[in-house]
N, C-alpha and C positions, 0 to 999 in steps of 0.2 A: 592552615595552606595544606598540612600533612594528610589531613580529613579528604580537603578537595582533591588533591592528588589522588590518593586511594579512590576514591568514589570514581573517580573519571577513570580508570584504569580497571574499575572492574563493570562500569559500563563500554568502555572497550573489548571487554574480554566476551561479554556477555554479546555485543555485538558481532565481534569474529563467530564466538559458537555459532551463532542464529545464523550468519553468511553462510557457514560452514555447512551447517543442516539443509540450507536451502540449496548450497550449490552442490551438492553428492555427485550428482549425474551430468554438472554442466561439461566436461570433459568427453561425454560420448556425443559424436556428432556426424554427419554423413546423412545418407537416406535409409531408408527401409521401407520394404514395401510388405503386408503379412495378408496372404488369403485367408479367406473365414467364413466360417457358417454362422457366426453370431447374428443375433436379430441387431436390424437397425441402429433399436434404442442403445442397445448394450453397445456396439461400435462405437457411438457418439459419447457413451460414457467415458469409454476407455480412450478416445482420442483426447479429451479435454485433458483426463487426468496424465495421461504421455507426455503432454505439452508443455504441462507443468511440471513432470518431475525428469524430465529431458529438455531442457530451453533450445540448444542446440542441434537438436536432433528433427531432421526434417521426412513428414510425412512423404511419398513419393506417389502419392494416388489422388495429385490437386489435392495435396498439402493433406489430406488422411492418410492414417498408416496402414488403413486397412482397405482391401477388396472386398464386399459380399457376393459371396454364391452359394446355392445349398449344394449339399454334399455331392451329388450327381455334378452339377454344373463345373463344382472345383476339381472334380477328379477328372472330366474332359477336358477342363483346360490345362492342367498338369500333365495330361495323356499326350495332348499333343505340342505342349512343347517340348515334353523330351527330345522330342525329334532334333530338336535343336541342339539338346547338350545341355540347355541351359533354361531353369524355370525362372518365369516373370517376377519372382517374387524371393523374398530372405528368408522370412517364416511362415508357418503355417498353424490356424489353430482352428482345430478339425473336431467333429463330433465324435468318435470314438478313438480307441487305441489302434482297432484292426488298419486304418490306414496310415497310420503310422510304424506300424509293422512293414507292411508290406514296402514302401521309400525306405524304410530303412534295409531292408534286405534287399533294395536295388543300389544300394550305395549313395543314396542322393540326401542323406544328413549331417549333419555334425555333430559331433558329442560334445557334451558339457556339461560336466560333475558338477552338480550345487553342492555344496558340503552340509552336512546333518541332513539330509534329505530322507533318513531313514526313520528319524524322529519328525521330522518335521510334516512327513504324508502319512496319510490313512488310508491312501488308494496305491496301486499297485504302479512302477515305473519302470525304467528301461535304467538298468543301474549303470551302464556305460554311460549315460547322460542324451541317450538321443533322443527322446520325448519324455516331457512330465505332464502330468494330469491337472488342468489349473482351474475347472470348473465341474462341478457334479450338476446332470440332469438327470431324471427320475420320471419313467415312464408309469403310469398309472392310469387308471378309469376315474370318469369321473360322469356325475347325473344333476339333474337340476331338481331340488325337493320340494319346487313350486310347482311342478307338472307331476312326479311321480314319488312314491314315498321310499326309502331305504331298502324296506322288506320286498319292494318290486324289483328291484335293479339286481344284476351279480354282482357277487364280492369276489369271485375270482376269474383271473385272465381265460381261465376253461369254460368256466360259463359264459363268460364274454363270447367263444364261437361257438359252444356247441348245444347253447340253450334254446331251442327254436320257438320258443315265446316272441324270441329277439328280432323274429327276421322282419329286415327293411327298417331297422332302428336303430342299428351299430354305426357307428364311423370312426375309422381312424386315417392315419399317414400314408405315405405312399413308399415302401421300403425301394421302390425304383431311384426316388429322388432324392430321400431324406436318410441319413445316415442314424440319427437315432431312432428312425423305423427299423430301419434294416438291423441295427440291433436287438432292437426287442423282437423281433421276426426272427432273429437267429435263436434269442436264448428260447423262445417261445417252440420254436420247431426241434429245437434239442432235447428240452424237457417233453413235446408231448408228441413229436414224432411231424411229418410232412402231413399227418391227416387233419393238423390244426389247420392247415390252411384251407383244406379241402370243405373241412366245417364252416370258416369265415365267408367259404365262395357260398356256398348251401344256404348260408341265412345271409346272401345280400348284403353283406358291411359295405357300407359306401366308403371308397378311398377318394378322399380329400384333404384340404388344408386347415389344420386346426383352427383358425378362424371360423371357416365353414363349418367346421361341427360345433364349436362352440354356440352359433348362430340358430343352428338347429336343435342344438339344448335348451334355447331359452323359448324354442318358440312351443318345441315337444315334439317336433318332428324325428329327432332322436331321442332315445330312452338313455341309451349309454354310448359313451364313447371313451377310443381307448386315446392317452393322450398326453403329452409333458407337464408334468405338474407345474411346472413357471408359467404357463400358461392361463392355467386356474387362478392361481394365485393373483398374478400380473391383474386381472380383469374383475377379480375379488377389490383388492386395494383400490385401483384405479377407477371402477366405474360401478364400484357395490354390489355389482352380481353375488346372487345365491347359490350359483354354481357348486358343488362340491366337489371335493377329491375321493375318490376309494383308492385305500392301501391295497391292494388285494391279497388274500387270504395264503394264496399258493405263491406269494412273493413278488415285491416291486423289482422293477429293473435297473439298476443304478447304470448311469451311462458317465463314465469321466471323460470329458472331451479333454484333449490334449494339443500342448505345443510344440513346436520342433524346427529348428533350427538349420536351413537348407546347406550344406557343403557350399563352401567360399567358392572354389571353382566352377561351380556349378549354380548359384546363386545373380538375383539382378543386382545387385550394388555392392557384393563383396563386402561387405561390413558385418563380421561374425562377430565384433568386440562390441558392437550398440545391439545383436541380437541375443551375447551372453547376458548382459547388463537388463535387457529387458527381461529374458527369461527369469533372472533373479527377481524383479520388480514385480512381474506376473505372481511370482510365490512370497510376494511382502504381506504384512496386514494390512496395509492398504489398498491393494489389489485384489485380496481377498476381498475384503469388508463391499466393495463395488460386485464382488459374483451376487451377494447377499442379498445388495439392491436390487442386482436382476433377476432375484428370485429363483437363483439356483444355490445348490449347497458348496460349501466348502471344502476343499481339499484338505485343511489343516487337521492335524490330530488333536489339537488343542482347542478348536473353535467351538465354541458352546452354542452359538448364537447359531438362528439360523433363518431361511428366508421369511418375508413378512406371512403370518397364519398356517407356515407349515411344520412336522413334526419334529422330532430329535433326530439328526443326521446318524449318530451312530444307530439307535435305532432303526430306523433304515437300514445301515449295513446288515445287520442282525437276523434282517429279512428278503435278502438280496438273494433272486434267482440267480442271479450271475450270469455271464455272458462269455463262451468259449470265443476269444477274439481271434484266434490264430484259425480256429473254424469259421468266422467270421469273415477272415482275409482269404483262406485257400479256397474255399466254397461259396465264396460270396458270387458269385456266376449263379452259382445250381441256386442258390436260396432265392433269388433275385427272379431267374428263370421261373420257377415252382411258385413263386408269389404273382408274379405276372398271369400266368397260365390259369391257376389256380382260383385266384380271388379281383385281378382286375376284369378278366374277360367274362 
């Protein structure tokens, strides 16, 4: 009888611990709306995971926690909402830190200090807790070895723009609408001057979506493209594509994408407690594993895993060209104007 009682108590204790583990965030409730520029397939993954982790939290966008838009679309939406004094979201997950700096300076954000962030993160964050990196995009070059040999394509961002043999055979994103392309353009014009944009324009670089550029690599219409590494890794795994990344010899461009919480009195649902809990979760191992599955790099210092078919993240950090995020914010209009006048027209 004593053995039976002891066994039952042990089962109850295990069950209690298991229930507690599942119910860590059951006390988080209310609604949350997150504006993001993440791809839809990443949003779907995140939605599913958040609903499991926060069973009593409700997504404010017809059941989803996210509203998707490109960087330019989100910035225009937020700027329009600022006139009312209240944003239509509670959090933002954007492409790069420059926009976080802008919103922080304008008093639109709520600070939340994540304990141990110094040891946890290998990328910069706001020490007062106004924003944190949660995923890392990597701007690279790509080519199709079934159409051209490695020796026929440029191995640097500089040659991508200045090699006249590539005229009409290159493609990249639009800095007017894409936050990651804007960040890359900011880094490249910081390194090579605005003359870099003159070279892109003179070489008739095509400005288009990543999917269009990849399609042109497949056919050979493009010889090399500037694109996010994640886009190449995704089609390599899902479609068996032979397209390969080139990690430029003059430096890759790593772009930490940030999360931030809107100040409670300026937010849609005034639910900063839930936003703080979501921030903690996004900086958890579970969420960072999802980042890897979405073909992006983790922000964790001790994360040795990399996205499918990628290379060591710390090695990339050593080769990172770097982006001056303050310049990217304060000179955004000038950089976009120069890009539009010299490259898109």
